[in-house]
mmCIF file as Biopython writes it, N, C-alpha, C and O atoms, coordinates in Angstrom:
data_model
#
loop_
_atom_site.group_PDB
_atom_site.id
_atom_site.type_symbol
_atom_site.label_atom_id
_atom_site.label_alt_id
_atom_site.label_comp_id
_atom_site.label_asym_id
_atom_site.label_entity_id
_atom_site.label_seq_id
_atom_site.pdbx_PDB_ins_code
_atom_site.Cartn_x
_atom_site.Cartn_y
_atom_site.Cartn_z
_atom_site.occupancy
_atom_site.B_iso_or_equiv
_atom_site.auth_seq_id
_atom_site.auth_asym_id
_atom_site.pdbx_PDB_model_num
ATOM 1   N N  . MET A ? 1  ? 149.142 37.624  -196.277 1.0 0.0 1  A 1 
ATOM 2   C CA . MET A ? 1  ? 148.205 36.727  -195.516 1.0 0.0 1  A 1 
ATOM 3   C C  . MET A ? 1  ? 147.103 37.591  -195.007 1.0 0.0 1  A 1 
ATOM 4   O O  . MET A ? 1  ? 147.365 38.515  -194.237 1.0 0.0 1  A 1 
ATOM 5   N N  . GLY A ? 2  ? 145.826 37.328  -195.412 1.0 0.0 2  A 1 
ATOM 6   C CA . GLY A ? 2  ? 144.747 38.052  -194.882 1.0 0.0 2  A 1 
ATOM 7   C C  . GLY A ? 2  ? 144.192 37.549  -193.659 1.0 0.0 2  A 1 
ATOM 8   O O  . GLY A ? 2  ? 144.636 36.514  -193.163 1.0 0.0 2  A 1 
ATOM 9   N N  . LEU A ? 3  ? 143.121 38.292  -193.056 1.0 0.0 3  A 1 
ATOM 10  C CA . LEU A ? 3  ? 142.563 37.903  -191.698 1.0 0.0 3  A 1 
ATOM 11  C C  . LEU A ? 3  ? 141.819 36.466  -191.890 1.0 0.0 3  A 1 
ATOM 12  O O  . LEU A ? 3  ? 141.809 35.621  -190.994 1.0 0.0 3  A 1 
ATOM 13  N N  . GLY A ? 4  ? 141.250 36.297  -193.050 1.0 0.0 4  A 1 
ATOM 14  C CA . GLY A ? 4  ? 140.513 35.108  -193.220 1.0 0.0 4  A 1 
ATOM 15  C C  . GLY A ? 4  ? 141.425 33.819  -193.010 1.0 0.0 4  A 1 
ATOM 16  O O  . GLY A ? 4  ? 141.077 32.863  -192.316 1.0 0.0 4  A 1 
ATOM 17  N N  . SER A ? 5  ? 142.616 33.907  -193.685 1.0 0.0 5  A 1 
ATOM 18  C CA . SER A ? 5  ? 143.549 32.861  -193.642 1.0 0.0 5  A 1 
ATOM 19  C C  . SER A ? 5  ? 144.125 32.566  -192.303 1.0 0.0 5  A 1 
ATOM 20  O O  . SER A ? 5  ? 144.421 31.418  -191.970 1.0 0.0 5  A 1 
ATOM 21  N N  . VAL A ? 6  ? 144.292 33.668  -191.490 1.0 0.0 6  A 1 
ATOM 22  C CA . VAL A ? 6  ? 144.745 33.590  -190.119 1.0 0.0 6  A 1 
ATOM 23  C C  . VAL A ? 6  ? 143.698 32.948  -189.342 1.0 0.0 6  A 1 
ATOM 24  O O  . VAL A ? 6  ? 144.025 32.096  -188.516 1.0 0.0 6  A 1 
ATOM 25  N N  . PHE A ? 7  ? 142.516 33.247  -189.505 1.0 0.0 7  A 1 
ATOM 26  C CA . PHE A ? 7  ? 141.311 32.681  -188.706 1.0 0.0 7  A 1 
ATOM 27  C C  . PHE A ? 7  ? 141.207 31.148  -189.001 1.0 0.0 7  A 1 
ATOM 28  O O  . PHE A ? 7  ? 140.888 30.354  -188.116 1.0 0.0 7  A 1 
ATOM 29  N N  . VAL A ? 8  ? 141.475 30.785  -190.218 1.0 0.0 8  A 1 
ATOM 30  C CA . VAL A ? 8  ? 141.396 29.341  -190.694 1.0 0.0 8  A 1 
ATOM 31  C C  . VAL A ? 8  ? 142.539 28.655  -190.136 1.0 0.0 8  A 1 
ATOM 32  O O  . VAL A ? 8  ? 142.317 27.499  -189.775 1.0 0.0 8  A 1 
ATOM 33  N N  . ILE A ? 9  ? 143.811 29.139  -189.969 1.0 0.0 9  A 1 
ATOM 34  C CA . ILE A ? 9  ? 144.875 28.562  -189.401 1.0 0.0 9  A 1 
ATOM 35  C C  . ILE A ? 9  ? 144.747 28.357  -187.822 1.0 0.0 9  A 1 
ATOM 36  O O  . ILE A ? 9  ? 145.166 27.351  -187.249 1.0 0.0 9  A 1 
ATOM 37  N N  . VAL A ? 10 ? 144.140 29.392  -187.211 1.0 0.0 10 A 1 
ATOM 38  C CA . VAL A ? 10 ? 143.866 29.301  -185.804 1.0 0.0 10 A 1 
ATOM 39  C C  . VAL A ? 10 ? 142.729 28.129  -185.521 1.0 0.0 10 A 1 
ATOM 40  O O  . VAL A ? 10 ? 142.805 27.372  -184.553 1.0 0.0 10 A 1 
ATOM 41  N N  . LEU A ? 11 ? 141.775 28.090  -186.399 1.0 0.0 11 A 1 
ATOM 42  C CA . LEU A ? 11 ? 140.788 27.018  -186.235 1.0 0.0 11 A 1 
ATOM 43  C C  . LEU A ? 11 ? 141.310 25.655  -186.307 1.0 0.0 11 A 1 
ATOM 44  O O  . LEU A ? 11 ? 141.015 24.759  -185.516 1.0 0.0 11 A 1 
ATOM 45  N N  . VAL A ? 12 ? 142.222 25.535  -187.455 1.0 0.0 12 A 1 
ATOM 46  C CA . VAL A ? 12 ? 142.916 24.278  -187.689 1.0 0.0 12 A 1 
ATOM 47  C C  . VAL A ? 12 ? 143.763 23.753  -186.435 1.0 0.0 12 A 1 
ATOM 48  O O  . VAL A ? 12 ? 143.677 22.618  -185.966 1.0 0.0 12 A 1 
ATOM 49  N N  . LEU A ? 13 ? 144.636 24.828  -185.954 1.0 0.0 13 A 1 
ATOM 50  C CA . LEU A ? 13 ? 145.268 24.499  -184.734 1.0 0.0 13 A 1 
ATOM 51  C C  . LEU A ? 13 ? 144.523 24.188  -183.565 1.0 0.0 13 A 1 
ATOM 52  O O  . LEU A ? 13 ? 144.920 23.290  -182.822 1.0 0.0 13 A 1 
ATOM 53  N N  . ILE A ? 14 ? 143.529 24.804  -183.329 1.0 0.0 14 A 1 
ATOM 54  C CA . ILE A ? 14 ? 142.467 24.399  -182.154 1.0 0.0 14 A 1 
ATOM 55  C C  . ILE A ? 14 ? 141.989 22.901  -182.480 1.0 0.0 14 A 1 
ATOM 56  O O  . ILE A ? 14 ? 142.032 22.035  -181.606 1.0 0.0 14 A 1 
ATOM 57  N N  . PHE A ? 15 ? 141.616 22.687  -183.535 1.0 0.0 15 A 1 
ATOM 58  C CA . PHE A ? 15 ? 141.040 21.407  -184.008 1.0 0.0 15 A 1 
ATOM 59  C C  . PHE A ? 15 ? 142.135 20.259  -183.683 1.0 0.0 15 A 1 
ATOM 60  O O  . PHE A ? 15 ? 141.829 19.204  -183.129 1.0 0.0 15 A 1 
ATOM 61  N N  . VAL A ? 16 ? 143.368 20.570  -184.069 1.0 0.0 16 A 1 
ATOM 62  C CA . VAL A ? 16 ? 144.470 19.625  -183.917 1.0 0.0 16 A 1 
ATOM 63  C C  . VAL A ? 16 ? 144.844 19.478  -182.558 1.0 0.0 16 A 1 
ATOM 64  O O  . VAL A ? 16 ? 145.228 18.364  -182.201 1.0 0.0 16 A 1 
ATOM 65  N N  . VAL A ? 17 ? 144.799 20.443  -181.701 1.0 0.0 17 A 1 
ATOM 66  C CA . VAL A ? 17 ? 145.230 20.342  -180.340 1.0 0.0 17 A 1 
ATOM 67  C C  . VAL A ? 17 ? 144.064 19.636  -179.534 1.0 0.0 17 A 1 
ATOM 68  O O  . VAL A ? 17 ? 144.322 18.928  -178.561 1.0 0.0 17 A 1 
ATOM 69  N N  . LYS A ? 18 ? 142.812 19.850  -179.962 1.0 0.0 18 A 1 
ATOM 70  C CA . LYS A ? 18 ? 141.775 19.075  -179.246 1.0 0.0 18 A 1 
ATOM 71  C C  . LYS A ? 18 ? 141.719 17.590  -179.657 1.0 0.0 18 A 1 
ATOM 72  O O  . LYS A ? 18 ? 141.313 16.684  -178.930 1.0 0.0 18 A 1 
ATOM 73  N N  . TRP A ? 19 ? 142.151 17.467  -180.837 1.0 0.0 19 A 1 
ATOM 74  C CA . TRP A ? 19 ? 142.212 16.008  -181.318 1.0 0.0 19 A 1 
ATOM 75  C C  . TRP A ? 19 ? 143.320 15.164  -180.594 1.0 0.0 19 A 1 
ATOM 76  O O  . TRP A ? 19 ? 143.170 14.007  -180.202 1.0 0.0 19 A 1 
ATOM 77  N N  . ILE A ? 20 ? 144.488 15.945  -180.476 1.0 0.0 20 A 1 
ATOM 78  C CA . ILE A ? 20 ? 145.594 15.352  -179.772 1.0 0.0 20 A 1 
ATOM 79  C C  . ILE A ? 20 ? 145.265 15.028  -178.285 1.0 0.0 20 A 1 
ATOM 80  O O  . ILE A ? 20 ? 145.635 13.980  -177.756 1.0 0.0 20 A 1 
ATOM 81  N N  . ARG A ? 21 ? 144.546 15.995  -177.640 1.0 0.0 21 A 1 
ATOM 82  C CA . ARG A ? 21 ? 144.060 15.725  -176.295 1.0 0.0 21 A 1 
ATOM 83  C C  . ARG A ? 21 ? 143.239 14.583  -176.080 1.0 0.0 21 A 1 
ATOM 84  O O  . ARG A ? 21 ? 143.396 13.837  -175.113 1.0 0.0 21 A 1 
ATOM 85  N N  . ALA A ? 22 ? 142.248 14.401  -177.072 1.0 0.0 22 A 1 
ATOM 86  C CA . ALA A ? 22 ? 141.320 13.275  -177.017 1.0 0.0 22 A 1 
ATOM 87  C C  . ALA A ? 22 ? 141.972 11.952  -177.204 1.0 0.0 22 A 1 
ATOM 88  O O  . ALA A ? 22 ? 141.603 10.949  -176.593 1.0 0.0 22 A 1 
ATOM 89  N N  . VAL A ? 23 ? 143.027 11.971  -178.131 1.0 0.0 23 A 1 
ATOM 90  C CA . VAL A ? 23 ? 143.710 10.775  -178.378 1.0 0.0 23 A 1 
ATOM 91  C C  . VAL A ? 23 ? 144.607 10.356  -177.105 1.0 0.0 23 A 1 
ATOM 92  O O  . VAL A ? 23 ? 144.657 9.163   -176.805 1.0 0.0 23 A 1 
ATOM 93  N N  . LYS A ? 24 ? 145.291 11.276  -176.379 1.0 0.0 24 A 1 
ATOM 94  C CA . LYS A ? 24 ? 145.875 11.067  -175.316 1.0 0.0 24 A 1 
ATOM 95  C C  . LYS A ? 24 ? 145.031 10.520  -174.094 1.0 0.0 24 A 1 
ATOM 96  O O  . LYS A ? 24 ? 145.444 9.631   -173.349 1.0 0.0 24 A 1 
ATOM 97  N N  . GLU A ? 25 ? 143.860 11.119  -173.972 1.0 0.0 25 A 1 
ATOM 98  C CA . GLU A ? 25 ? 142.944 10.770  -172.922 1.0 0.0 25 A 1 
ATOM 99  C C  . GLU A ? 25 ? 142.483 9.248   -173.101 1.0 0.0 25 A 1 
ATOM 100 O O  . GLU A ? 25 ? 142.410 8.448   -172.168 1.0 0.0 25 A 1 
ATOM 101 N N  . ASN A ? 26 ? 142.193 8.973   -174.393 1.0 0.0 26 A 1 
ATOM 102 C CA . ASN A ? 26 ? 141.781 7.672   -174.766 1.0 0.0 26 A 1 
ATOM 103 C C  . ASN A ? 26 ? 142.840 6.589   -174.551 1.0 0.0 26 A 1 
ATOM 104 O O  . ASN A ? 26 ? 142.605 5.476   -174.079 1.0 0.0 26 A 1 
ATOM 105 N N  . THR A ? 27 ? 143.995 7.028   -174.939 1.0 0.0 27 A 1 
ATOM 106 C CA . THR A ? 27 ? 145.204 6.186   -174.606 1.0 0.0 27 A 1 
ATOM 107 C C  . THR A ? 27 ? 145.419 5.865   -173.210 1.0 0.0 27 A 1 
ATOM 108 O O  . THR A ? 27 ? 145.677 4.720   -172.837 1.0 0.0 27 A 1 
ATOM 109 N N  . ASP A ? 28 ? 145.314 6.875   -172.422 1.0 0.0 28 A 1 
ATOM 110 C CA . ASP A ? 28 ? 145.439 6.789   -170.933 1.0 0.0 28 A 1 
ATOM 111 C C  . ASP A ? 28 ? 144.442 5.846   -170.496 1.0 0.0 28 A 1 
ATOM 112 O O  . ASP A ? 28 ? 144.802 4.913   -169.778 1.0 0.0 28 A 1 
ATOM 113 N N  . ARG A ? 29 ? 143.150 5.976   -170.859 1.0 0.0 29 A 1 
ATOM 114 C CA . ARG A ? 29 ? 142.018 5.046   -170.447 1.0 0.0 29 A 1 
ATOM 115 C C  . ARG A ? 29 ? 142.328 3.610   -170.940 1.0 0.0 29 A 1 
ATOM 116 O O  . ARG A ? 29 ? 141.960 2.640   -170.276 1.0 0.0 29 A 1 
ATOM 117 N N  . GLN A ? 30 ? 142.954 3.484   -172.017 1.0 0.0 30 A 1 
ATOM 118 C CA . GLN A ? 30 ? 143.127 2.077   -172.599 1.0 0.0 30 A 1 
ATOM 119 C C  . GLN A ? 30 ? 144.279 1.454   -171.777 1.0 0.0 30 A 1 
ATOM 120 O O  . GLN A ? 30 ? 144.259 0.251   -171.517 1.0 0.0 30 A 1 
ATOM 121 N N  . ILE A ? 31 ? 145.235 2.221   -171.384 1.0 0.0 31 A 1 
ATOM 122 C CA . ILE A ? 31 ? 146.316 1.718   -170.596 1.0 0.0 31 A 1 
ATOM 123 C C  . ILE A ? 31 ? 145.709 1.187   -169.241 1.0 0.0 31 A 1 
ATOM 124 O O  . ILE A ? 31 ? 146.022 0.091   -168.773 1.0 0.0 31 A 1 
ATOM 125 N N  . GLU A ? 32 ? 144.877 1.994   -168.690 1.0 0.0 32 A 1 
ATOM 126 C CA . GLU A ? 32 ? 144.350 1.626   -167.284 1.0 0.0 32 A 1 
ATOM 127 C C  . GLU A ? 32 ? 143.509 0.300   -167.360 1.0 0.0 32 A 1 
ATOM 128 O O  . GLU A ? 32 ? 143.483 -0.543  -166.463 1.0 0.0 32 A 1 
ATOM 129 N N  . GLN A ? 33 ? 142.772 0.221   -168.640 1.0 0.0 33 A 1 
ATOM 130 C CA . GLN A ? 33 ? 141.890 -0.968  -168.881 1.0 0.0 33 A 1 
ATOM 131 C C  . GLN A ? 33 ? 142.765 -2.129  -169.067 1.0 0.0 33 A 1 
ATOM 132 O O  . GLN A ? 33 ? 142.455 -3.219  -168.586 1.0 0.0 33 A 1 
ATOM 133 N N  . ASN A ? 34 ? 143.943 -1.940  -169.803 1.0 0.0 34 A 1 
ATOM 134 C CA . ASN A ? 34 ? 144.883 -3.054  -170.065 1.0 0.0 34 A 1 
ATOM 135 C C  . ASN A ? 34 ? 145.406 -3.659  -168.714 1.0 0.0 34 A 1 
ATOM 136 O O  . ASN A ? 34 ? 145.412 -4.870  -168.490 1.0 0.0 34 A 1 
ATOM 137 N N  . GLU A ? 35 ? 145.832 -2.729  -167.861 1.0 0.0 35 A 1 
ATOM 138 C CA . GLU A ? 35 ? 146.282 -3.003  -166.477 1.0 0.0 35 A 1 
ATOM 139 C C  . GLU A ? 35 ? 145.351 -3.805  -165.765 1.0 0.0 35 A 1 
ATOM 140 O O  . GLU A ? 35 ? 145.714 -4.787  -165.118 1.0 0.0 35 A 1 
ATOM 141 N N  . GLU A ? 36 ? 144.043 -3.398  -165.862 1.0 0.0 36 A 1 
ATOM 142 C CA . GLU A ? 36 ? 143.033 -4.213  -165.054 1.0 0.0 36 A 1 
ATOM 143 C C  . GLU A ? 36 ? 142.878 -5.543  -165.591 1.0 0.0 36 A 1 
ATOM 144 O O  . GLU A ? 36 ? 142.810 -6.515  -164.838 1.0 0.0 36 A 1 
ATOM 145 N N  . ILE A ? 37 ? 142.811 -5.657  -166.976 1.0 0.0 37 A 1 
ATOM 146 C CA . ILE A ? 37 ? 142.708 -7.005  -167.565 1.0 0.0 37 A 1 
ATOM 147 C C  . ILE A ? 37 ? 143.844 -7.946  -167.158 1.0 0.0 37 A 1 
ATOM 148 O O  . ILE A ? 37 ? 143.681 -9.117  -166.815 1.0 0.0 37 A 1 
ATOM 149 N N  . ILE A ? 38 ? 145.130 -7.236  -167.241 1.0 0.0 38 A 1 
ATOM 150 C CA . ILE A ? 38 ? 146.325 -8.220  -166.833 1.0 0.0 38 A 1 
ATOM 151 C C  . ILE A ? 38 ? 146.129 -8.686  -165.492 1.0 0.0 38 A 1 
ATOM 152 O O  . ILE A ? 38 ? 146.325 -9.869  -165.213 1.0 0.0 38 A 1 
ATOM 153 N N  . ALA A ? 39 ? 145.717 -7.756  -164.551 1.0 0.0 39 A 1 
ATOM 154 C CA . ALA A ? 39 ? 145.629 -8.119  -163.220 1.0 0.0 39 A 1 
ATOM 155 C C  . ALA A ? 39 ? 144.518 -9.280  -163.098 1.0 0.0 39 A 1 
ATOM 156 O O  . ALA A ? 39 ? 144.777 -10.300 -162.458 1.0 0.0 39 A 1 
ATOM 157 N N  . LEU A ? 40 ? 143.428 -9.117  -163.651 1.0 0.0 40 A 1 
ATOM 158 C CA . LEU A ? 40 ? 142.376 -10.235 -163.599 1.0 0.0 40 A 1 
ATOM 159 C C  . LEU A ? 40 ? 142.893 -11.554 -164.219 1.0 0.0 40 A 1 
ATOM 160 O O  . LEU A ? 40 ? 142.666 -12.641 -163.687 1.0 0.0 40 A 1 
ATOM 161 N N  . LEU A ? 41 ? 143.552 -11.425 -165.292 1.0 0.0 41 A 1 
ATOM 162 C CA . LEU A ? 41 ? 144.180 -12.712 -165.998 1.0 0.0 41 A 1 
ATOM 163 C C  . LEU A ? 41 ? 145.205 -13.291 -164.989 1.0 0.0 41 A 1 
ATOM 164 O O  . LEU A ? 41 ? 145.217 -14.516 -164.868 1.0 0.0 41 A 1 
ATOM 165 N N  . LYS A ? 42 ? 146.009 -12.599 -164.302 1.0 0.0 42 A 1 
ATOM 166 C CA . LYS A ? 42 ? 147.003 -13.146 -163.468 1.0 0.0 42 A 1 
ATOM 167 C C  . LYS A ? 42 ? 146.141 -13.743 -162.239 1.0 0.0 42 A 1 
ATOM 168 O O  . LYS A ? 42 ? 146.501 -14.824 -161.772 1.0 0.0 42 A 1 
ATOM 169 N N  . GLU A ? 43 ? 145.087 -13.125 -161.730 1.0 0.0 43 A 1 
ATOM 170 C CA . GLU A ? 43 ? 144.347 -13.719 -160.685 1.0 0.0 43 A 1 
ATOM 171 C C  . GLU A ? 43 ? 143.758 -15.000 -161.135 1.0 0.0 43 A 1 
ATOM 172 O O  . GLU A ? 43 ? 143.839 -15.985 -160.401 1.0 0.0 43 A 1 
ATOM 173 N N  . LEU A ? 44 ? 143.194 -15.058 -162.243 1.0 0.0 44 A 1 
ATOM 174 C CA . LEU A ? 44 ? 142.674 -16.368 -162.806 1.0 0.0 44 A 1 
ATOM 175 C C  . LEU A ? 44 ? 143.650 -17.408 -163.043 1.0 0.0 44 A 1 
ATOM 176 O O  . LEU A ? 44 ? 143.341 -18.596 -162.952 1.0 0.0 44 A 1 
ATOM 177 N N  . ASN A ? 45 ? 144.878 -16.996 -163.358 1.0 0.0 45 A 1 
ATOM 178 C CA . ASN A ? 45 ? 145.973 -17.865 -163.663 1.0 0.0 45 A 1 
ATOM 179 C C  . ASN A ? 45 ? 146.502 -18.488 -162.313 1.0 0.0 45 A 1 
ATOM 180 O O  . ASN A ? 45 ? 146.909 -19.649 -162.277 1.0 0.0 45 A 1 
ATOM 181 N N  . SER A ? 46 ? 146.480 -17.728 -161.286 1.0 0.0 46 A 1 
ATOM 182 C CA . SER A ? 46 ? 147.006 -18.232 -160.100 1.0 0.0 46 A 1 
ATOM 183 C C  . SER A ? 46 ? 146.007 -19.056 -159.216 1.0 0.0 46 A 1 
ATOM 184 O O  . SER A ? 46 ? 146.413 -19.679 -158.235 1.0 0.0 46 A 1 
ATOM 185 N N  . ASN A ? 47 ? 144.714 -19.042 -159.583 1.0 0.0 47 A 1 
ATOM 186 C CA . ASN A ? 47 ? 143.692 -19.776 -159.017 1.0 0.0 47 A 1 
ATOM 187 C C  . ASN A ? 47 ? 143.065 -20.649 -160.029 1.0 0.0 47 A 1 
ATOM 188 O O  . ASN A ? 47 ? 141.950 -20.365 -160.466 1.0 0.0 47 A 1 
ATOM 189 N N  . PRO A ? 48 ? 143.639 -21.582 -160.387 1.0 0.0 48 A 1 
ATOM 190 C CA . PRO A ? 48 ? 143.028 -22.511 -161.623 1.0 0.0 48 A 1 
ATOM 191 C C  . PRO A ? 48 ? 141.803 -23.401 -161.096 1.0 0.0 48 A 1 
ATOM 192 O O  . PRO A ? 48 ? 141.742 -23.820 -159.940 1.0 0.0 48 A 1 
ATOM 193 N N  . ARG A ? 49 ? 140.937 -23.614 -161.975 1.0 0.0 49 A 1 
ATOM 194 C CA . ARG A ? 49 ? 139.724 -24.355 -161.576 1.0 0.0 49 A 1 
ATOM 195 C C  . ARG A ? 49 ? 140.140 -25.753 -161.070 1.0 0.0 49 A 1 
ATOM 196 O O  . ARG A ? 49 ? 141.204 -26.292 -161.376 1.0 0.0 49 A 1 
ATOM 197 N N  . LYS A ? 50 ? 139.231 -26.268 -160.291 1.0 0.0 50 A 1 
ATOM 198 C CA . LYS A ? 50 ? 139.405 -27.667 -159.767 1.0 0.0 50 A 1 
ATOM 199 C C  . LYS A ? 50 ? 138.943 -28.658 -160.899 1.0 0.0 50 A 1 
ATOM 200 O O  . LYS A ? 50 ? 138.990 -29.873 -160.712 1.0 0.0 50 A 1 
#
């Protein structure tokens, strides 16, 4: 295994780790948004229009 292939493997690993972190952060944001939407829907449901 040459130095070039080790460099490529390291670059791929860095890319994969960054991609996984981005997916996790986006998932966490989506969960927060879903919880806010659920709270708003519950509030609307408990206060029906006249």
